[in-house]
N, C-alpha and C positions, 0 to 999 in steps of 0.2 A: 573607336570603331572596332579595334581588335578584340576587345572584351565582349562585344555584342556578337561577333562572329564565333567566338569560342563558346559562349553561352548557348547560342542557337545550334551549333554543331554538337554540343554535348547533349542537348535535349533531343536532337534528331537521331542520335546514335542509339538511344535507349538505355545507355548506361548512366545511372544516377550518381555514381561516385561513392556509394556506400557499399561496403563489402559484406559478404555473408558473415564474416568474423564479427564485425561490429553489431550486426543485427542479433547474432547469437549472444554477444556480450551484454547487450541491453536487455534481452529477454531474460537472461539469467539474473541480472541485477534486479529486475522487476519481480521475478518470482521469489528471490531471496528476501526482498523487502516485504512482500506479501506474507511470506512464512513468518518473518519476524514479528509483524504486526498481529498475526493470528495468535502466536504464542503469548504475546503480551496481553492481548484481550482475554485469552483463555485463563491466564493467571489472575487477571482482575476479576473475572466472573467466578472463579473457584474461591478466591479469597472473600468475595462478597457473600457467596453462598455459605461459606463455612463460618462466618462471623456469628458469634453467639447473639441471640436475640435478647433484648432488654426486657425484663419482666414488667408487665403492666401493673397498675394498682389493683388491689383486691376488688372484687365485684361489688361489695357492699359499701365501699368508701365513697364519700362525696368527691366530686370533681370541681376544682376551682378554676 
């Protein structure tokens, strides 16, 4: 019964128990992860765009 009173008291007080510090910490972690993923994707796109194209067969040769 004590834990129910504590839970209801905490909900009624308006304080959810998470501090501004932890909200800021998680926001920075999410932004850092996003930046890392963007850099990785950019490197992939640049390397794919810079890859030399394989020459095709001459226009007059038969295709098998």
